[in-house]
VEXFIBA-497389 format. One line per field, with one value per residue (C-alpha): residue in one letter; x, y, z; residue number from 0. Coordinates in steps of 0.5 Angstrom, whole numbers. Each point is the difference from the previous one (the first is absolute). Layout:
BEGIN
r <- c(a:...)
u <- c(X:...)
v <- c(Y:...)
w <- c(Z:...)
k <- c(NUM:...)
REM end
This chain:
BEGIN
r <- c(m:g:l:l:t:d:p:s:i:s:q:k:t:k:y:s:n:k:l:i:t:y:n:r:g:i:c:f:t:l:y:l:i:g:l:i:y:f:c:f:l:a:d:n:n:f:n:s:s:t:y:f:s:e:n:a:l:l:p:g:l:v:y:t:d:f:n:y:d:v:i:n:l:a:e:n:l:q:n:d:l:e:r:e:r:e:t:h:k:n:v:m:p:y:a:w:i:l:a:k:m:r:r:i:g:l:e:t:h:t:h:n:f:t:l:n:y:p:l:g:g:g:k:i:f:k:g:k:n:v:y:g:i:l:r:a:p:r:i:g:s:t:e:s:i:v:i:s:v:p:y:r:t:p:e:s:v:h:p:e:i:t:h:g:l:s:l:i:l:a:f:a:d:f:a:r:r:q:v:y:w:a:k:d:i:i:f:l:v:t:e:q:e:q:l:g:m:q:a:w:l:q:a:y:y:g:s:d:d:n:d:n:s:i:l:d:s:g:s:l:n:g:r:a:g:a:i:q:a:a:i:n:l:e:l:q:s:f:s:i:d:y:i:n:l:k:i:e:g:l:n:g:q:l:p:n:l:d:l:h:n:l:v:q:h:l:s:h:k:q:g:v:s:t:a:y:k:l:t:s:s:k:g:k:p:g:r:t:y:e:d:k:l:f:n:l:l:s:m:i:i:t:q:s:n:g:v:p:t:g:n:h:g:l:f:h:k:y:g:i:e:a:l:t:l:e:g:y:k:k:e:e:k:l:t:s:g:q:v:k:q:k:i:y:s:l:l:k:i:i:d:g:i:s:r:s:l:n:n:l:l:e:r:f:h:q:s:y:f:f:y:l:l:v:t:e:d:r:f:v:s:i:g:d:y:m:p:v:l:g:l:m:a:g:a:l:l:i:k:a:f:i:l:w:l:s:l:n:r:e:p:t:n:a:i:v:d:d:q:n:d:d:e:e:d:s:s:g:k:p:e:c:k:n:e:q:k:f:n:f:l:q:v:g:i:l:l:i:v:a:h:s:l:g:v:l:t:s:y:l:p:l:s:t:s:l:d:k:y:i:h:a:n:g:m:s:t:q:l:g:l:f:y:i:i:l:s:v:s:l:f:a:i:i:l:p:a:f:t:t:l:n:e:l:e:n:e:i:l:h:i:a:v:l:l:e:v:g:t:a:l:i:a:v:g:m:l:n:f:s:l:g:f:l:l:s:v:g:i:v:p:f:a:i:y:v:n:p:k:q:y:v:t:a:k:s:g:l:q:k:q:l:s:r:l:n:c:l:l:f:h:p:l:c:v:v:y:c:i:v:i:a:l:t:a:y:s:f:h:e:l:s:a:e:n:i:l:k:k:a:v:k:a:t:m:d:a:i:t:y:s:v:v:d:s:m:i:y:g:n:w:m:f:n:l:i:s:i:i:f:f:p:v:w:i:l:f:w:i:l:l:f:p:k:t:i:v:d:k:k:v:a:k:l:k:i:n:w:k:e:n:n:t:d:k:i:k:h:p:i:a:i:n:h)
u <- c(-152:-2:-7:2:5:-3:-4:-4:-4:-1:-8:2:3:-6:-5:4:0:-7:-2:5:-3:-7:0:-5:-5:1:-1:-6:-4:1:-3:-6:-1:-1:-5:-4:0:-2:-6:-2:-1:-7:-2:-4:5:6:-3:-4:-6:0:-1:1:6:-1:-6:0:-4:-6:-3:-8:-1:-3:-6:-1:-7:0:-6:-3:3:7:-2:-4:6:5:-5:-1:8:1:-5:3:7:-3:-2:7:4:-4:3:7:2:8:0:-2:-6:4:-4:-6:3:3:-7:-3:5:0:-8:1:5:7:6:2:6:3:7:3:6:4:3:6:0:7:0:-5:5:-2:-7:-4:-6:-4:-6:-4:-2:-6:-1:-4:2:-5:3:-1:-4:2:8:5:3:4:-2:-5:-3:0:-6:2:-3:3:-3:-1:-2:-5:5:4:1:-1:-7:-4:0:-3:-5:6:0:-7:0:6:-3:-7:4:4:-7:-2:7:0:-6:3:4:4:6:6:4:0:-3:3:-5:5:-2:7:1:4:-1:6:4:-4:0:8:0:-5:4:7:-3:-3:6:5:4:5:-1:1:4:-4:2:-5:-6:-1:-5:-1:-2:-6:-4:-3:1:-3:4:4:-4:-2:-3:-4:-6:0:-7:-1:-7:-3:-7:-5:-3:6:0:6:7:6:6:6:6:7:4:7:5:-5:-1:-7:-4:-1:-4:-5:-2:-2:-3:-4:-3:-2:-3:-4:-2:-3:-4:-3:-2:5:4:7:6:7:2:-7:1:-8:-5:-5:4:0:7:2:1:3:7:1:-3:4:7:-2:-1:6:4:-4:3:7:0:-4:5:6:1:0:-5:-6:-7:-2:1:1:6:4:-2:4:7:-2:-2:-7:-5:-5:-4:-5:-7:-2:-8:-2:-6:-6:-2:-8:-4:-2:-6:1:-1:5:5:-1:1:6:2:-2:5:6:-1:0:6:4:-3:2:7:1:-2:4:6:-2:0:8:4:7:2:-2:6:-3:-3:4:4:2:-5:-4:-7:-4:-7:-3:0:6:8:7:5:7:2:-4:2:8:2:-2:5:5:-1:1:5:4:1:5:3:1:2:6:2:0:4:5:1:1:6:5:-3:4:6:-1:3:6:7:4:7:4:3:-6:-4:1:-1:-6:-2:-1:-7:2:-3:5:3:-3:2:-5:3:-3:0:-6:0:-5:1:-3:-6:-1:1:-6:-4:1:-1:-6:-3:2:-4:-6:1:1:-6:-4:4:-1:-7:0:5:-3:5:-1:-7:1:4:-6:-5:5:0:-7:0:-6:2:-2:4:6:0:-1:6:4:-1:1:7:2:-3:4:6:-1:-1:7:3:2:5:4:0:5:-1:3:-4:1:-2:-6:-2:1:-4:-5:-1:0:-5:-4:1:-2:-7:-2:1:-3:-6:-1:1:-5:-5:1:-3:-4:-2:-4:6:5:-4:-1:7:2:-5:4:7:1:-1:5:5:0:0:7:6:6:4:-4:1:8:0:-7:2:-6:-2:-7:-1:4:-4:-6:2:2:-7:-3:4:-2:-7:1:3:-5:-2:-2:-4:-4:-1:-3:-4:-3:-1:-4:-4:-2:-2:-4:-3:-1:-2:-2:7:4:7:4:-4:0:8:0:-5:4:7:-4:-3:7:3:-6:1:8:-2:-5:4:6:-5:-3:7:1:-6:-3:6:-2:6:-2:5:6:-1:0:6:5:-1:-3:2:8:-2:-2:6:4:-4:1:8:0:-3:6:6:7:3:8:1:7:1:4:-5:-5:3:1:-7:-2:5:-3:-7:2:4:-5:-6:-1:3:-6:-5:3:5:-1:2:6:3:-1)
v <- c(-384:7:-2:-3:6:6:4:4:-5:-3:0:4:6:-1:1:5:4:-1:3:6:1:0:2:6:-4:-6:5:4:-7:-2:7:0:-8:3:6:-5:-5:5:2:-8:1:3:-6:-5:-6:4:2:-4:0:3:-5:-1:-3:1:-4:3:6:-4:6:0:-6:5:3:7:3:7:3:7:3:0:3:5:2:0:6:3:1:2:6:2:0:4:5:0:1:7:2:-3:2:-1:-5:-7:0:-4:1:-2:-7:-1:1:-5:-5:0:0:-7:-2:0:1:7:4:5:1:6:1:6:0:5:1:-2:5:6:4:-2:-1:-4:-4:-3:-6:-4:-7:-3:-8:-5:-7:-5:-6:-7:-3:-7:1:4:6:-4:2:5:3:7:4:7:6:6:6:6:7:4:4:-6:-1:-7:-3:0:-7:1:-6:-5:3:0:-8:-2:3:-3:-7:1:1:-7:-3:2:-5:-6:-5:-4:5:-3:6:7:5:7:5:6:7:3:7:3:-6:-4:4:-2:-7:0:3:-4:-7:3:1:-6:-4:4:0:6:-1:7:6:2:7:0:-4:0:-6:1:-6:-4:-1:-6:-6:-7:-6:-1:2:-5:4:7:2:7:3:6:1:6:-2:-5:-1:-3:-2:-4:-2:1:-4:4:-5:4:2:3:-2:-4:-5:-4:-3:-8:-2:-4:7:3:-7:1:7:-2:-6:3:6:-4:-4:6:3:5:1:0:0:2:6:0:1:1:5:-1:-4:-6:-3:-1:-7:1:-1:7:2:-6:3:7:-2:-4:7:4:-4:0:8:0:-5:3:7:-4:5:-3:1:0:0:-8:1:1:-6:-4:1:-2:-7:2:-2:6:3:5:0:6:1:4:4:-2:6:-2:2:-6:-1:-1:-7:-1:4:-4:-6:2:2:-7:-3:4:-2:-7:1:3:-6:-5:2:1:-7:-3:3:-2:-7:1:-5:3:6:0:-4:-5:4:5:6:2:0:4:1:-1:1:-1:-8:-1:1:-1:-3:2:-7:2:8:0:-4:7:4:-6:1:7:2:-7:3:5:-5:-4:6:1:-7:1:6:-4:-5:5:3:-5:-1:5:4:6:6:-3:2:-6:-1:3:-6:-4:6:-4:-7:-4:-7:-6:3:6:4:5:-2:4:-2:0:4:6:7:0:5:-3:6:5:-4:-1:7:2:-5:3:7:-2:-3:5:5:-4:-1:8:1:-4:3:8:0:-3:5:5:5:0:1:6:3:-1:3:6:2:0:-6:-5:-7:-3:5:-1:-7:0:5:-5:-6:4:2:-7:-2:6:-2:-7:2:4:-6:-4:6:-2:-8:-3:-7:-5:-5:-6:5:2:-7:-2:6:-2:-7:2:5:-5:-5:5:2:-7:-2:6:-1:-7:1:6:-5:-5:5:4:-3:6:5:-5:-1:7:2:-6:3:6:-2:-6:2:6:-4:-5:6:3:-2:4:-4:3:7:0:-2:4:4:4:4:-1:-6:2:6:-4:-5:5:4:-7:-1:7:-2:-6:5:-1:7:0:-7:3:6:-4:-4:6:4:-7:0:8:0:-6:3:7:0:7:3:2:-3:5:0:-7:0:6:-4:-6:3:2:-7:-3:4:-2:-7:0:3:-5:-6:3:1:-7:-2:3:-1:-6:-4:0:-2:3:6:-4:-5:5:4:-5:-6:3:7:-3:-5:6:4:-6:-1:8:-1:-6:4:5:-5:3:-6:0:-3:-4:1:-6:-5:4:-2:-7:0:2:-5:-6:2:0:-6:-4:2:-6:-5:2:-1:-7:-3:-7:2:4:-5:-6)
w <- c(66:-1:1:7:2:-3:6:-5:-1:7:2:6:-5:-5:6:3:-7:-1:7:-1:-7:2:8:-1:-4:5:6:-3:-2:8:2:-5:2:7:-2:-4:6:4:-4:0:8:-1:-4:5:-3:3:7:6:4:7:5:8:2:8:2:7:-3:-1:-4:0:4:6:0:4:0:1:3:-2:7:-3:-7:3:5:-6:-4:7:1:-7:1:7:-4:-5:5:3:-6:-1:6:-1:-7:1:5:2:5:6:5:-4:-2:7:3:-5:1:8:0:-5:6:-4:3:-3:-1:-3:-4:-1:-5:-3:-7:-1:-7:-3:-6:3:4:7:-2:5:0:5:0:4:-1:4:1:4:2:1:4:-2:6:-2:0:3:-5:-4:-7:-3:-6:-2:-4:-1:-4:-2:2:-5:2:-4:-3:-3:-7:0:0:7:3:7:-1:1:7:2:-3:4:7:-2:-1:6:4:-3:1:8:1:-3:4:-6:-1:1:-3:3:-5:-1:-3:-2:-3:-2:-2:-6:-4:-1:5:6:-2:0:6:4:-3:2:7:0:-1:3:-7:-2:-7:-1:3:6:-1:-6:2:8:0:8:4:1:7:-3:-4:-2:-3:-6:-6:-5:-5:-1:-4:-2:-2:-5:-1:-4:2:3:-7:-3:-8:1:4:-3:3:2:1:-2:6:1:-5:-4:6:-1:5:0:-5:5:3:-7:-1:6:-1:-7:2:6:-4:-6:5:3:-7:0:-7:2:-5:-1:-4:-4:-7:-2:2:5:5:-5:-1:-7:-3:-7:-1:-1:7:3:-3:2:7:0:-3:5:6:-3:0:7:3:-3:4:6:3:5:-3:7:7:0:-4:6:3:-4:2:7:-3:1:-6:-2:-5:-1:-2:-4:-1:-5:0:-4:-5:1:6:4:5:7:0:-5:4:6:-5:-2:7:2:-5:2:7:-2:-4:5:5:-5:-1:8:2:-6:3:7:-2:-3:5:-4:-4:-7:-4:-4:-6:-5:2:-7:-5:-5:-1:-7:3:7:-1:-4:1:-2:4:1:-4:-6:0:2:-7:-3:4:-1:-7:-1:6:-2:-7:3:4:-7:-4:6:-1:-8:1:4:-5:-5:4:-3:-7:-3:1:5:2:4:0:-4:1:-6:-1:-1:-4:-7:2:-2:2:-5:-1:-2:6:4:6:5:7:6:4:-2:3:4:6:5:5:-5:-2:8:1:-5:3:7:-2:-4:6:5:-4:1:8:0:-4:5:6:-2:1:7:2:6:-1:-8:2:4:-5:-5:4:3:-7:-1:-5:0:2:-7:-4:5:-1:-8:0:5:-5:-6:2:1:-6:-4:3:-2:-7:-1:4:-7:-1:5:-2:-5:-1:-5:-4:5:6:-4:-1:7:3:-5:2:8:-1:-4:6:5:-3:-2:7:3:-5:3:7:0:-4:6:5:-5:-7:-2:1:-3:-6:-2:1:-4:-6:0:2:-4:-7:1:3:-5:-6:4:-4:2:-5:-6:3:-1:-7:-2:-6:1:6:-1:3:7:1:-1:5:5:-1:1:7:2:-1:5:5:7:0:-8:1:6:-4:-6:5:3:-7:-2:6:0:-7:2:6:-3:-7:-1:2:-6:-1:3:6:0:0:5:5:-1:3:6:1:-1:5:5:-2:2:6:2:-2:5:6:-1:0:7:3:-2:-3:-7:-4:-7:1:3:-6:-5:3:2:-6:-6:0:0:-5:-4:1:-2:-7:-1:1:-5:-5:0:-1:-1:-2:-1:-6:-2:-7:0:3:-5:-6:3:1:-7:-3:4:-3:-7:0:4:-3:-5:5:5:-6:-3:5:-2:-7:2:4:-6)
k <- c(0:1:2:3:4:5:6:7:8:9:10:11:12:13:14:15:16:17:18:19:20:21:22:23:24:25:26:27:28:29:30:31:32:33:34:35:36:37:38:39:40:41:42:43:44:45:46:47:48:49:50:51:52:53:54:55:56:57:58:59:60:61:62:63:64:65:66:67:68:69:70:71:72:73:74:75:76:77:78:79:80:81:82:83:84:85:86:87:88:89:90:91:92:93:94:95:96:97:98:99:100:101:102:103:104:105:106:107:108:109:110:111:112:113:114:115:116:117:118:119:120:121:122:123:124:125:126:127:128:129:130:131:132:133:134:135:136:137:138:139:140:141:142:143:144:145:146:147:148:149:150:151:152:153:154:155:156:157:158:159:160:161:162:163:164:165:166:167:168:169:170:171:172:173:174:175:176:177:178:179:180:181:182:183:184:185:186:187:188:189:190:191:192:193:194:195:196:197:198:199:200:201:202:203:204:205:206:207:208:209:210:211:212:213:214:215:216:217:218:219:220:221:222:223:224:225:226:227:228:229:230:231:232:233:234:235:236:237:238:239:240:241:242:243:244:245:246:247:248:249:250:251:252:253:254:255:256:257:258:259:260:261:262:263:264:265:266:267:268:269:270:271:272:273:274:275:276:277:278:279:280:281:282:283:284:285:286:287:288:289:290:291:292:293:294:295:296:297:298:299:300:301:302:303:304:305:306:307:308:309:310:311:312:313:314:315:316:317:318:319:320:321:322:323:324:325:326:327:328:329:330:331:332:333:334:335:336:337:338:339:340:341:342:343:344:345:346:347:348:349:350:351:352:353:354:355:356:357:358:359:360:361:362:363:364:365:366:367:368:369:370:371:372:373:374:375:376:377:378:379:380:381:382:383:384:385:386:387:388:389:390:391:392:393:394:395:396:397:398:399:400:401:402:403:404:405:406:407:408:409:410:411:412:413:414:415:416:417:418:419:420:421:422:423:424:425:426:427:428:429:430:431:432:433:434:435:436:437:438:439:440:441:442:443:444:445:446:447:448:449:450:451:452:453:454:455:456:457:458:459:460:461:462:463:464:465:466:467:468:469:470:471:472:473:474:475:476:477:478:479:480:481:482:483:484:485:486:487:488:489:490:491:492:493:494:495:496:497:498:499:500:501:502:503:504:505:506:507:508:509:510:511:512:513:514:515:516:517:518:519:520:521:522:523:524:525:526:527:528:529:530:531:532:533:534:535:536:537:538:539:540:541:542:543:544:545:546:547:548:549:550:551:552:553:554:555:556:557:558:559:560:561:562:563:564:565:566:567:568:569:570:571:572:573:574:575:576:577:578:579:580:581:582:583:584:585:586:587:588:589:590:591:592:593:594:595:596:597:598:599:600:601:602:603:604:605:606:607:608:609:610:611:612:613:614:615:616:617:618:619:620:621:622:623:624:625:626:627:628:629:630:631:632:633:634:635:636:637:638:639:640:641:642:643:644:645:646:647:648:649:650:651:652:653:654:655:656:657:658:659:660:661:662:663:664:665:666:667:668:669:670:671:672:673)
REM end
């Protein structure tokens, strides 16, 4: 009968004890399996070749013969533009662009916008966009395509890309004489890089994505149909060596894979080397496993910060598929005939893309919106890469479940009635009632306080009065924001001095934190896998390692101090600073270690400022995500590392006696019952 009634040998108890004993090993194993599986994604057996899902695109099935007049026009326009740039060093030559568009026969308009810089103490920046509309002769203005070029002044720190402007003007002259267009074509030239594009899109759709007091997008005098797709050109020369495809958009959004495949297919058809994240020299994409893995990691890093890699990235939040063609200048000088051939190829690419998009009967929807590119013609779909995040972030959810199982496995610091202190059940286990002293209010207050500090961190940089106070005291924006975040962080560091949790409350808080961070990582990964993956790589091992129960009974303070030091290194400010140090050391090899550390401090403050500004103007949620979710999570982990457990001496004595009496039973339950 002992075999049937002794719960210590039940399968449930047996497996629960195994899970509790090896919980760290199980979670770390899942984490490592996830990392290894991610490395396998670069192998051809774990990714797929690109293909067209939308047959209506009909890529390459049309033939267009550009005559030499169009090619010569592109060269003449570029020469005229170079002369205009000499007289317009700081501004865009609006009059010249408008005159050329009108001569071509486009419906031309200008668009004025104003930026009231939110962190500049009253600074105002003004800009102007120029655009021309080619009305579709076959149908009313119900749908449209955008071909855009950002204009950079000669004093810009970025490479010159004016050749794209000359090219789209030459193409507009050719397209105006065709009668097969079923969609309007908008030729857009933006000023101030992404700021001009953001203002134009807000004005075009009449949206109030951001506070109008920050970016006054103005109004448009002319509109076309609903935008179906957009192509952005950044050509450094007509004599291009290769084209790099930029696809990353705001908050890690990507264009429909069919659009990427279309551009890649048409470019290769014209003999132009086109790839994504070229990993080898001379514009040749790498094909070894190492190159593919590096390419995959490069996309992960680029996509994770949520910053668009070009003007195309702002179209995605309006449901418009867009990408950028970045043409790199060829090093060796080409002959006049070779240059003309390059112009011809580029015109054919733009015309092929435009005519394929012109064939669309509906919006892009059949192909993938969530994917990772291994090379220009191989990708990993969401169904293949999400198990990586599921294994890594799921390890935290499993750890939370195991901790929940362990709550009732042995006596805890509870208040036990005096009359039952010495009672034991038939198995020799002390009778500890389930009604343990657990203050839900105290744990709930800690959760509210931690997340309130996160909300405060995200709100204070947006405060207008605080910004005025910073500038009134002669403090720079970067330094002011740094002091704000540092002040909140210092308050969070001393927060454990005001908390008192018993052992059970500590465990419940630990479970709540693990559930929150695990759920947050999976939710972030569903929207931006790259960000969720990188956060999981850093957070999951730390979260698995933290064990507040050990810090209560640890005889040596060394383990506690190492854990706390490790936790400080995982503070968001420290993480950003370490990343900036690595990037600075990689970019400036000649600097000494001391200069790198100093330069990294300023770069960290700049990074924080840019993140706040991007959040306010463009809607990048990186700063808010870290402030509202992951900073409070760090605070709660920090509190768990300073347990102040109220130990009940009677219960502690019972726990010791129970362990001594049941050690042999756990090892040999069958023998003892017999």
